[in-house]
N, C-alpha and C positions, 0 to 999 in steps of 0.2 A: 347800904354801903358795904362793900367787901373790902376788908383790910388784910394786906399781906405784909408780913415782916420780911425784911431783906436779910442778907447775911450779917448785917449790923442791925440787931433787933430794934433799935430805937428809930431807924429810918424806915418809914412805912410807905407802901404803895396803896392808894385808895381808889377804888372803882365805884363811882356813884351809880345809883339806879337811874337808868336813862329810859324815858318814855318817848317812843317815837311812832310815827305813822306817816301816811302819805304827805302830810303837811310839813313835817320836819321832826324836831325833837324838843324835849324839855328835860332838864335835870336841875336839881338843887346843887349848886356848886359849893356852897358852904352853909351849914347850919350848926351853930355852936353846940347845941345840945346833942345832936346826932354825932358830930365829930368827937365830942368827949366820951359819949357812950361807946362808940365803935373803937376808939383808939386808946382810951384811958388817959388821954392827954387833955387837960383843961387849960386852955390858953386864951389870952385876949389879943386879938390882932389890932395893931394901931396904925398900920400903913399898908396901902396897896400900891404895887408897882407894875408897870407895863413896859415891855421892851419889844422892839421889832429888829430883827437881824436878818441879813442875807445868808445864803448858803456859804458854808465855810467859816463863819464867824465862831470864834471860841471865846467865851466869857468866863473868867475865873482863873484860879480858884479863890473865891473871896470869902472873907469873914470879918466881923467886927470884934475887936478885943475887949473894949470897955463896955460896950452895949451889945452883947451877943444877940443875934436874931435867930429865932426859930422861923422857918419859912414853909408855907404851904404853896407849892408851885404847880403850875399847869400850863399847857400849851393850848392856845385857842385857834391857831392857824399854823399848819406845817408840822414839823417834827424835830425833836432834838435828842441828842445823846446826853443824858443828865448824870452828873457825878457828885457824890458826897464823900468827904474825907473826914474821918474821926480825928480831931486834933485835941482831944482831952487826954492829957498825959496819964491820968489815973485810970483810964478806961482799959478794959481787957481787949478792946478792938482798936486801940490807939494806932494811928498810921495806916489803918486799913481803909479801903475804898469800896464803895458799891456804885454800880452804874446800871442804867436802865433807859429804855426809850420812853419818852413822853410825846404824845401826838394829839392833834385835834381830833383825829379819827377815833381814837380809843377813849378819849376824854378822861384818862387816868390822871391822877394827881399824886404828888409825893409830899410827905412831911419830912423836912430836914430840921432836926432839933438844934437848939443853941449848942455851940461847942463843935460845930462841923464847918469845914470849908466847903464851898459849893461852886459848881461851874457847869456849863453846858456847851455843846457844839451843835450847830445847826446843820441838819442832814437833808433838809428840803430846800426848795428854791428860796424860801424865806420862812421865818417863824415868828409868831407873836407869843410872847412868854409873859404870863401873869404870876405875881406872887404876893402873898399876904405876909407881913412880918410882925413879930411880937415885940419889936422895939424899933425906935426911929433910926433913920439913916444918920450916921455920924461920920463925916469924912475924916476927921482926925483919928478915928478909931479903926478905920478900914485898913485891912491888911490883905496881901495877896501871896499865895504860895504858887510857885512856878508850875504851870499846867503840865509840863513835860519833865518833871522831876523823876529821874531814873528810880529813885527809892519807892515811888508810888506805882510805877509801871502801869499806868492807866492805858488801856488799849483803845485810845480814841480812834473812831472810824474816819480818820482824816483822808480826804481826797485831795491830792496836790499839796498845797500849803495852807495852813490855817491862817485866818485873818484875826490877828491878835492886837489888842490895844497896848500902848506903851507900858501902862502900869502893870499889865499882865506879863508882858515880856520881861519886865524888871522884877517880877515876883521872886521871892526867896525860896531856897530849897527847904523842904520840911525840916531838916536837921537844924536849920538856922532860924526858923520861924518862931515868933512869939506865940505862945499857946496858952490853953486853959489848963488848970491843975488837974 
């Protein structure tokens, strides 16, 4: 596994070793020991989630306040523009964002640690998005920062209008968000 640190060093891009031939391909999408050795992050995942979205869907920027989730994310069909926002007030990178493409073709994954808001925009006809989490989903703890907050200045590659859920349209600005210390 090749690990690349992003502009926010705790957010990691992971490229697995893929073995392919005329029959197709094989790769180990997660191995706890390999993940810990390659990243220095030793976590236990407790939940796997799978979403499917059509082109133009924007999901996020989500986080859980009382049960923060670290997420290992990947795309198994299509492609997305993926974004992480550091919302740890004590962090040197507080309020900064990192963005990258995740696609089924590249098989690259990303580690989004607890203390970050996360979202993605579907850039293909559809995308299937998988993510492992380090804590359980808690609807009462879920929060949303507005995806188009001018303070974040995220350069979403939106074609036309984004398809956004009501909870994301009603997200708060970063300056008004409940955050981590």
